[in-house]
PyMOL Python script that loads the backbone (N, CA, C, O; Angstrom):
from pymol import cmd

cmd.read_pdbstr("""\
ATOM      1  N   MET A   1      66.838  86.945 148.800  1.00  0.00           N
ATOM      2  CA  MET A   1      65.574  86.277 148.556  1.00  0.00           C
ATOM      3  C   MET A   1      64.503  87.317 148.223  1.00  0.00           C
ATOM      4  O   MET A   1      64.364  88.327 148.913  1.00  0.00           O
ATOM      5  N   LYS A   2      63.760  87.054 147.166  1.00  0.00           N
ATOM      6  CA  LYS A   2      62.721  87.973 146.696  1.00  0.00           C
ATOM      7  C   LYS A   2      61.501  87.918 147.614  1.00  0.00           C
ATOM      8  O   LYS A   2      61.039  86.840 147.988  1.00  0.00           O
ATOM      9  N   GLU A   3      60.988  89.100 147.972  1.00  0.00           N
ATOM     10  CA  GLU A   3      59.789  89.159 148.794  1.00  0.00           C
ATOM     11  C   GLU A   3      58.590  88.757 147.935  1.00  0.00           C
ATOM     12  O   GLU A   3      58.483  89.161 146.777  1.00  0.00           O
ATOM     13  N   LYS A   4      57.706  87.972 148.504  1.00  0.00           N
ATOM     14  CA  LYS A   4      56.548  87.523 147.731  1.00  0.00           C
ATOM     15  C   LYS A   4      55.584  88.671 147.512  1.00  0.00           C
ATOM     16  O   LYS A   4      55.541  89.628 148.286  1.00  0.00           O
ATOM     17  N   THR A   5      54.821  88.558 146.454  1.00  0.00           N
ATOM     18  CA  THR A   5      53.836  89.586 146.137  1.00  0.00           C
ATOM     19  C   THR A   5      52.520  89.265 146.850  1.00  0.00           C
ATOM     20  O   THR A   5      52.322  88.171 147.378  1.00  0.00           O
ATOM     21  N   PHE A   6      51.636  90.253 146.845  1.00  0.00           N
ATOM     22  CA  PHE A   6      50.303  90.057 147.402  1.00  0.00           C
ATOM     23  C   PHE A   6      49.605  88.909 146.676  1.00  0.00           C
ATOM     24  O   PHE A   6      48.963  88.064 147.300  1.00  0.00           O
ATOM     25  N   GLU A   7      49.739  88.892 145.355  1.00  0.00           N
ATOM     26  CA  GLU A   7      49.077  87.866 144.549  1.00  0.00           C
ATOM     27  C   GLU A   7      49.597  86.475 144.879  1.00  0.00           C
ATOM     28  O   GLU A   7      48.823  85.520 144.942  1.00  0.00           O
ATOM     29  N   GLU A   8      50.900  86.355 145.089  1.00  0.00           N
ATOM     30  CA  GLU A   8      51.475  85.061 145.459  1.00  0.00           C
ATOM     31  C   GLU A   8      50.950  84.603 146.819  1.00  0.00           C
ATOM     32  O   GLU A   8      50.605  83.436 147.001  1.00  0.00           O
ATOM     33  N   SER A   9      50.896  85.526 147.758  1.00  0.00           N
ATOM     34  CA  SER A   9      50.420  85.191 149.092  1.00  0.00           C
ATOM     35  C   SER A   9      48.938  84.820 149.062  1.00  0.00           C
ATOM     36  O   SER A   9      48.520  83.879 149.735  1.00  0.00           O
ATOM     37  N   LEU A  10      48.148  85.554 148.286  1.00  0.00           N
ATOM     38  CA  LEU A  10      46.727  85.246 148.161  1.00  0.00           C
ATOM     39  C   LEU A  10      46.529  83.874 147.522  1.00  0.00           C
ATOM     40  O   LEU A  10      45.648  83.120 147.932  1.00  0.00           O
ATOM     41  N   ASN A  11      47.339  83.552 146.526  1.00  0.00           N
ATOM     42  CA  ASN A  11      47.265  82.237 145.900  1.00  0.00           C
ATOM     43  C   ASN A  11      47.636  81.143 146.898  1.00  0.00           C
ATOM     44  O   ASN A  11      47.004  80.087 146.925  1.00  0.00           O
ATOM     45  N   ASN A  12      48.655  81.391 147.717  1.00  0.00           N
ATOM     46  CA  ASN A  12      49.034  80.442 148.763  1.00  0.00           C
ATOM     47  C   ASN A  12      47.874  80.225 149.736  1.00  0.00           C
ATOM     48  O   ASN A  12      47.615  79.102 150.168  1.00  0.00           O
ATOM     49  N   LEU A  13      47.191  81.300 150.067  1.00  0.00           N
ATOM     50  CA  LEU A  13      46.048  81.220 150.980  1.00  0.00           C
ATOM     51  C   LEU A  13      44.934  80.378 150.373  1.00  0.00           C
ATOM     52  O   LEU A  13      44.311  79.577 151.070  1.00  0.00           O
ATOM     53  N   LYS A  14      44.682  80.553 149.089  1.00  0.00           N
ATOM     54  CA  LYS A  14      43.669  79.739 148.404  1.00  0.00           C
ATOM     55  C   LYS A  14      44.072  78.258 148.403  1.00  0.00           C
ATOM     56  O   LYS A  14      43.234  77.381 148.613  1.00  0.00           O
ATOM     57  N   ASN A  15      45.348  77.993 148.169  1.00  0.00           N
ATOM     58  CA  ASN A  15      45.835  76.606 148.176  1.00  0.00           C
ATOM     59  C   ASN A  15      45.684  75.969 149.552  1.00  0.00           C
ATOM     60  O   ASN A  15      45.315  74.800 149.665  1.00  0.00           O
ATOM     61  N   VAL A  16      45.969  76.739 150.591  1.00  0.00           N
ATOM     62  CA  VAL A  16      45.811  76.249 151.966  1.00  0.00           C
ATOM     63  C   VAL A  16      44.353  75.889 152.221  1.00  0.00           C
ATOM     64  O   VAL A  16      44.059  74.835 152.785  1.00  0.00           O
ATOM     65  N   ALA A  17      43.443  76.763 151.806  1.00  0.00           N
ATOM     66  CA  ALA A  17      42.016  76.497 152.001  1.00  0.00           C
ATOM     67  C   ALA A  17      41.596  75.218 151.281  1.00  0.00           C
ATOM     68  O   ALA A  17      40.819  74.426 151.814  1.00  0.00           O
ATOM     69  N   ASP A  18      42.109  75.020 150.072  1.00  0.00           N
ATOM     70  CA  ASP A  18      41.791  73.797 149.328  1.00  0.00           C
ATOM     71  C   ASP A  18      42.296  72.559 150.059  1.00  0.00           C
ATOM     72  O   ASP A  18      41.598  71.548 150.136  1.00  0.00           O
ATOM     73  N   LYS A  19      43.514  72.643 150.597  1.00  0.00           N
ATOM     74  CA  LYS A  19      44.085  71.500 151.316  1.00  0.00           C
ATOM     75  C   LYS A  19      43.286  71.188 152.573  1.00  0.00           C
ATOM     76  O   LYS A  19      43.072  70.021 152.901  1.00  0.00           O
ATOM     77  N   ILE A  20      42.845  72.226 153.278  1.00  0.00           N
ATOM     78  CA  ILE A  20      42.069  72.012 154.500  1.00  0.00           C
ATOM     79  C   ILE A  20      40.732  71.348 154.169  1.00  0.00           C
ATOM     80  O   ILE A  20      40.260  70.492 154.917  1.00  0.00           O
ATOM     81  N   ARG A  21      40.127  71.741 153.055  1.00  0.00           N
ATOM     82  CA  ARG A  21      38.834  71.173 152.655  1.00  0.00           C
ATOM     83  C   ARG A  21      38.943  69.757 152.105  1.00  0.00           C
ATOM     84  O   ARG A  21      37.943  69.042 152.033  1.00  0.00           O
ATOM     85  N   ASP A  22      40.139  69.348 151.719  1.00  0.00           N
ATOM     86  CA  ASP A  22      40.339  68.016 151.147  1.00  0.00           C
ATOM     87  C   ASP A  22      40.012  66.938 152.182  1.00  0.00           C
ATOM     88  O   ASP A  22      40.522  66.970 153.301  1.00  0.00           O
ATOM     89  N   ASP A  23      39.172  66.000 151.808  1.00  0.00           N
ATOM     90  CA  ASP A  23      38.754  64.930 152.724  1.00  0.00           C
ATOM     91  C   ASP A  23      39.910  64.045 153.175  1.00  0.00           C
ATOM     92  O   ASP A  23      39.817  63.388 154.211  1.00  0.00           O
ATOM     93  N   GLU A  24      40.985  64.022 152.416  1.00  0.00           N
ATOM     94  CA  GLU A  24      42.116  63.162 152.763  1.00  0.00           C
ATOM     95  C   GLU A  24      43.125  63.856 153.689  1.00  0.00           C
ATOM     96  O   GLU A  24      44.091  63.230 154.126  1.00  0.00           O
ATOM     97  N   THR A  25      42.912  65.118 153.985  1.00  0.00           N
ATOM     98  CA  THR A  25      43.815  65.857 154.870  1.00  0.00           C
ATOM     99  C   THR A  25      43.549  65.449 156.311  1.00  0.00           C
ATOM    100  O   THR A  25      42.408  65.473 156.773  1.00  0.00           O
ATOM    101  N   THR A  26      44.610  65.075 157.014  1.00  0.00           N
ATOM    102  CA  THR A  26      44.473  64.692 158.415  1.00  0.00           C
ATOM    103  C   THR A  26      44.277  65.937 159.286  1.00  0.00           C
ATOM    104  O   THR A  26      44.527  67.063 158.857  1.00  0.00           O
ATOM    105  N   ILE A  27      43.831  65.705 160.503  1.00  0.00           N
ATOM    106  CA  ILE A  27      43.656  66.824 161.436  1.00  0.00           C
ATOM    107  C   ILE A  27      44.988  67.540 161.662  1.00  0.00           C
ATOM    108  O   ILE A  27      45.044  68.769 161.679  1.00  0.00           O
ATOM    109  N   ALA A  28      46.045  66.773 161.834  1.00  0.00           N
ATOM    110  CA  ALA A  28      47.371  67.374 162.074  1.00  0.00           C
ATOM    111  C   ALA A  28      47.791  68.231 160.883  1.00  0.00           C
ATOM    112  O   ALA A  28      48.293  69.342 161.056  1.00  0.00           O
ATOM    113  N   ASP A  29      47.584  67.709 159.674  1.00  0.00           N
ATOM    114  CA  ASP A  29      47.937  68.486 158.484  1.00  0.00           C
ATOM    115  C   ASP A  29      47.042  69.714 158.341  1.00  0.00           C
ATOM    116  O   ASP A  29      47.507  70.781 157.940  1.00  0.00           O
ATOM    117  N   ALA A  30      45.774  69.565 158.665  1.00  0.00           N
ATOM    118  CA  ALA A  30      44.840  70.692 158.589  1.00  0.00           C
ATOM    119  C   ALA A  30      45.263  71.804 159.552  1.00  0.00           C
ATOM    120  O   ALA A  30      45.200  72.984 159.205  1.00  0.00           O
ATOM    121  N   LEU A  31      45.689  71.432 160.751  1.00  0.00           N
ATOM    122  CA  LEU A  31      46.148  72.427 161.715  1.00  0.00           C
ATOM    123  C   LEU A  31      47.404  73.141 161.223  1.00  0.00           C
ATOM    124  O   LEU A  31      47.544  74.354 161.377  1.00  0.00           O
ATOM    125  N   LYS A  32      48.311  72.373 160.632  1.00  0.00           N
ATOM    126  CA  LYS A  32      49.533  72.963 160.084  1.00  0.00           C
ATOM    127  C   LYS A  32      49.181  73.929 158.950  1.00  0.00           C
ATOM    128  O   LYS A  32      49.730  75.028 158.868  1.00  0.00           O
ATOM    129  N   GLN A  33      48.270  73.514 158.087  1.00  0.00           N
ATOM    130  CA  GLN A  33      47.843  74.368 156.982  1.00  0.00           C
ATOM    131  C   GLN A  33      47.140  75.622 157.513  1.00  0.00           C
ATOM    132  O   GLN A  33      47.306  76.712 156.965  1.00  0.00           O
ATOM    133  N   PHE A  34      46.362  75.459 158.574  1.00  0.00           N
ATOM    134  CA  PHE A  34      45.684  76.600 159.180  1.00  0.00           C
ATOM    135  C   PHE A  34      46.698  77.636 159.648  1.00  0.00           C
ATOM    136  O   PHE A  34      46.516  78.833 159.428  1.00  0.00           O
ATOM    137  N   GLU A  35      47.765  77.176 160.293  1.00  0.00           N
ATOM    138  CA  GLU A  35      48.812  78.086 160.762  1.00  0.00           C
ATOM    139  C   GLU A  35      49.469  78.805 159.591  1.00  0.00           C
ATOM    140  O   GLU A  35      49.726  80.007 159.657  1.00  0.00           O
ATOM    141  N   ILE A  36      49.737  78.071 158.527  1.00  0.00           N
ATOM    142  CA  ILE A  36      50.317  78.680 157.324  1.00  0.00           C
ATOM    143  C   ILE A  36      49.339  79.699 156.749  1.00  0.00           C
ATOM    144  O   ILE A  36      49.730  80.795 156.349  1.00  0.00           O
ATOM    145  N   GLY A  37      48.083  79.330 156.714  1.00  0.00           N
ATOM    146  CA  GLY A  37      47.052  80.225 156.196  1.00  0.00           C
ATOM    147  C   GLY A  37      46.935  81.506 156.990  1.00  0.00           C
ATOM    148  O   GLY A  37      46.733  82.578 156.420  1.00  0.00           O
ATOM    149  N   MET A  38      47.061  81.405 158.297  1.00  0.00           N
ATOM    150  CA  MET A  38      46.984  82.601 159.138  1.00  0.00           C
ATOM    151  C   MET A  38      48.152  83.543 158.842  1.00  0.00           C
ATOM    152  O   MET A  38      47.978  84.761 158.838  1.00  0.00           O
ATOM    153  N   GLU A  39      49.325  82.993 158.599  1.00  0.00           N
ATOM    154  CA  GLU A  39      50.479  83.827 158.252  1.00  0.00           C
ATOM    155  C   GLU A  39      50.255  84.515 156.903  1.00  0.00           C
ATOM    156  O   GLU A  39      50.568  85.695 156.742  1.00  0.00           O
ATOM    157  N   GLU A  40      49.715  83.774 155.941  1.00  0.00           N
ATOM    158  CA  GLU A  40      49.428  84.362 154.634  1.00  0.00           C
ATOM    159  C   GLU A  40      48.360  85.450 154.766  1.00  0.00           C
ATOM    160  O   GLU A  40      48.459  86.507 154.143  1.00  0.00           O
ATOM    161  N   TYR A  41      47.338  85.182 155.584  1.00  0.00           N
ATOM    162  CA  TYR A  41      46.280  86.171 155.817  1.00  0.00           C
ATOM    163  C   TYR A  41      46.863  87.454 156.413  1.00  0.00           C
ATOM    164  O   TYR A  41      46.538  88.554 155.967  1.00  0.00           O
ATOM    165  N   LYS A  42      47.712  87.312 157.408  1.00  0.00           N
ATOM    166  CA  LYS A  42      48.317  88.480 158.048  1.00  0.00           C
ATOM    167  C   LYS A  42      49.145  89.278 157.048  1.00  0.00           C
ATOM    168  O   LYS A  42      49.113  90.508 157.036  1.00  0.00           O
ATOM    169  N   TYR A  43      49.884  88.561 156.213  1.00  0.00           N
ATOM    170  CA  TYR A  43      50.719  89.219 155.207  1.00  0.00           C
ATOM    171  C   TYR A  43      49.844  90.011 154.232  1.00  0.00           C
ATOM    172  O   TYR A  43      50.123  91.177 153.951  1.00  0.00           O
ATOM    173  N   CYS A  44      48.787  89.380 153.718  1.00  0.00           N
ATOM    174  CA  CYS A  44      47.874  90.058 152.797  1.00  0.00           C
ATOM    175  C   CYS A  44      47.195  91.242 153.472  1.00  0.00           C
ATOM    176  O   CYS A  44      47.074  92.316 152.883  1.00  0.00           O
ATOM    177  N   ASN A  45      46.758  91.043 154.693  1.00  0.00           N
ATOM    178  CA  ASN A  45      46.063  92.095 155.424  1.00  0.00           C
ATOM    179  C   ASN A  45      46.981  93.303 155.651  1.00  0.00           C
ATOM    180  O   ASN A  45      46.542  94.447 155.533  1.00  0.00           O
ATOM    181  N   ASP A  46      48.229  93.054 155.971  1.00  0.00           N
ATOM    182  CA  ASP A  46      49.186  94.148 156.171  1.00  0.00           C
ATOM    183  C   ASP A  46      49.378  94.952 154.881  1.00  0.00           C
ATOM    184  O   ASP A  46      49.445  96.181 154.912  1.00  0.00           O
ATOM    185  N   ILE A  47      49.465  94.254 153.759  1.00  0.00           N
ATOM    186  CA  ILE A  47      49.622  94.938 152.477  1.00  0.00           C
ATOM    187  C   ILE A  47      48.393  95.794 152.175  1.00  0.00           C
ATOM    188  O   ILE A  47      48.522  96.933 151.726  1.00  0.00           O
ATOM    189  N   LEU A  48      47.203  95.248 152.422  1.00  0.00           N
ATOM    190  CA  LEU A  48      45.975  95.992 152.161  1.00  0.00           C
ATOM    191  C   LEU A  48      45.846  97.207 153.077  1.00  0.00           C
ATOM    192  O   LEU A  48      45.409  98.271 152.639  1.00  0.00           O
ATOM    193  N   LYS A  49      46.222  97.055 154.339  1.00  0.00           N
ATOM    194  CA  LYS A  49      46.184  98.191 155.266  1.00  0.00           C
ATOM    195  C   LYS A  49      47.125  99.292 154.801  1.00  0.00           C
ATOM    196  O   LYS A  49      46.770 100.471 154.823  1.00  0.00           O
ATOM    197  N   SER A  50      48.316  98.908 154.382  1.00  0.00           N
ATOM    198  CA  SER A  50      49.300  99.873 153.910  1.00  0.00           C
ATOM    199  C   SER A  50      48.788 100.596 152.668  1.00  0.00           C
ATOM    200  O   SER A  50      48.927 101.814 152.554  1.00  0.00           O
ATOM    201  N   ALA A  51      48.203  99.853 151.745  1.00  0.00           N
ATOM    202  CA  ALA A  51      47.664 100.466 150.533  1.00  0.00           C
ATOM    203  C   ALA A  51      46.538 101.429 150.878  1.00  0.00           C
ATOM    204  O   ALA A  51      46.453 102.515 150.306  1.00  0.00           O
ATOM    205  N   ASN A  52      45.683 101.045 151.797  1.00  0.00           N
ATOM    206  CA  ASN A  52      44.573 101.900 152.207  1.00  0.00           C
ATOM    207  C   ASN A  52      45.082 103.204 152.820  1.00  0.00           C
ATOM    208  O   ASN A  52      44.540 104.277 152.555  1.00  0.00           O
ATOM    209  N   GLN A  53      46.125 103.101 153.640  1.00  0.00           N
ATOM    210  CA  GLN A  53      46.704 104.295 154.253  1.00  0.00           C
ATOM    211  C   GLN A  53      47.278 105.228 153.185  1.00  0.00           C
ATOM    212  O   GLN A  53      47.125 106.447 153.272  1.00  0.00           O
ATOM    213  N   LYS A  54      47.931 104.658 152.192  1.00  0.00           N
ATOM    214  CA  LYS A  54      48.490 105.473 151.110  1.00  0.00           C
ATOM    215  C   LYS A  54      47.381 106.178 150.339  1.00  0.00           C
ATOM    216  O   LYS A  54      47.512 107.351 149.987  1.00  0.00           O
ATOM    217  N   ILE A  55      46.287 105.459 150.076  1.00  0.00           N
ATOM    218  CA  ILE A  55      45.164 106.057 149.351  1.00  0.00           C
ATOM    219  C   ILE A  55      44.579 107.212 150.149  1.00  0.00           C
ATOM    220  O   ILE A  55      44.266 108.262 149.588  1.00  0.00           O
ATOM    221  N   GLU A  56      44.432 107.022 151.453  1.00  0.00           N
ATOM    222  CA  GLU A  56      43.894 108.098 152.298  1.00  0.00           C
ATOM    223  C   GLU A  56      44.804 109.320 152.271  1.00  0.00           C
ATOM    224  O   GLU A  56      44.314 110.449 152.231  1.00  0.00           O
ATOM    225  N   ILE A  57      46.113 109.118 152.293  1.00  0.00           N
ATOM    226  CA  ILE A  57      47.068 110.227 152.234  1.00  0.00           C
ATOM    227  C   ILE A  57      46.941 110.949 150.894  1.00  0.00           C
ATOM    228  O   ILE A  57      46.905 112.179 150.855  1.00  0.00           O
ATOM    229  N   TYR A  58      46.873 110.196 149.802  1.00  0.00           N
ATOM    230  CA  TYR A  58      46.752 110.806 148.480  1.00  0.00           C
ATOM    231  C   TYR A  58      45.448 111.576 148.346  1.00  0.00           C
ATOM    232  O   TYR A  58      45.423 112.669 147.781  1.00  0.00           O
ATOM    233  N   GLU A  59      44.351 111.004 148.871  1.00  0.00           N
ATOM    234  CA  GLU A  59      43.061 111.689 148.802  1.00  0.00           C
ATOM    235  C   GLU A  59      43.096 113.001 149.580  1.00  0.00           C
ATOM    236  O   GLU A  59      42.547 114.010 149.138  1.00  0.00           O
ATOM    237  N   LYS A  60      43.738 112.977 150.727  1.00  0.00           N
ATOM    238  CA  LYS A  60      43.849 114.183 151.549  1.00  0.00           C
ATOM    239  C   LYS A  60      44.659 115.245 150.815  1.00  0.00           C
ATOM    240  O   LYS A  60      44.298 116.422 150.834  1.00  0.00           O
ATOM    241  N   GLU A  61      45.743 114.842 150.173  1.00  0.00           N
ATOM    242  CA  GLU A  61      46.569 115.779 149.418  1.00  0.00           C
ATOM    243  C   GLU A  61      45.774 116.397 148.263  1.00  0.00           C
ATOM    244  O   GLU A  61      45.886 117.593 147.995  1.00  0.00           O
ATOM    245  N   VAL A  62      44.987 115.587 147.596  1.00  0.00           N
ATOM    246  CA  VAL A  62      44.172 116.090 146.486  1.00  0.00           C
ATOM    247  C   VAL A  62      43.148 117.088 146.984  1.00  0.00           C
ATOM    248  O   VAL A  62      42.943 118.135 146.371  1.00  0.00           O
ATOM    249  N   GLU A  63      42.503 116.763 148.100  1.00  0.00           N
ATOM    250  CA  GLU A  63      41.511 117.665 148.690  1.00  0.00           C
ATOM    251  C   GLU A  63      42.148 118.996 149.087  1.00  0.00           C
ATOM    252  O   GLU A  63      41.560 120.057 148.873  1.00  0.00           O
ATOM    253  N   GLU A  64      43.343 118.940 149.660  1.00  0.00           N
ATOM    254  CA  GLU A  64      44.031 120.154 150.089  1.00  0.00           C
ATOM    255  C   GLU A  64      44.435 121.016 148.894  1.00  0.00           C
ATOM    256  O   GLU A  64      44.373 122.244 148.953  1.00  0.00           O
ATOM    257  N   ASN A  65      44.851 120.355 147.808  1.00  0.00           N
ATOM    258  CA  ASN A  65      45.261 121.093 146.607  1.00  0.00           C
ATOM    259  C   ASN A  65      44.072 121.673 145.858  1.00  0.00           C
ATOM    260  O   ASN A  65      44.203 122.700 145.191  1.00  0.00           O
ATOM    261  N   ASP A  66      42.912 121.028 145.959  1.00  0.00           N
ATOM    262  CA  ASP A  66      41.718 121.513 145.281  1.00  0.00           C
ATOM    263  C   ASP A  66      40.995 122.578 146.105  1.00  0.00           C
ATOM    264  O   ASP A  66      40.230 123.380 145.570  1.00  0.00           O
ATOM    265  N   GLY A  67      41.250 122.572 147.423  1.00  0.00           N
ATOM    266  CA  GLY A  67      40.525 123.401 148.363  1.00  0.00           C
ATOM    267  C   GLY A  67      40.787 124.838 148.239  1.00  0.00           C
ATOM    268  O   GLY A  67      40.224 125.635 148.989  1.00  0.00           O
TER     269      GLY A  67
END
""", "prot")
cmd.dss("prot")
cmd.show_as("cartoon", "prot")
cmd.util.cbc("prot")
cmd.orient("prot")
């Protein structure tokens, strides 16, 4: 099974938000969507943290090589 991309997860998160805002969504469905949204948020956040760490490592390497 292919791992989803950041963009796919972010799109899923946007869809969840739309469903929660929909006036026809029941409380039970909204709670279920909220749980799904939290998982998508965590997934996106983990990817962003990892990317940030990589950028910091690369910046440090550049500084050391220029120093």
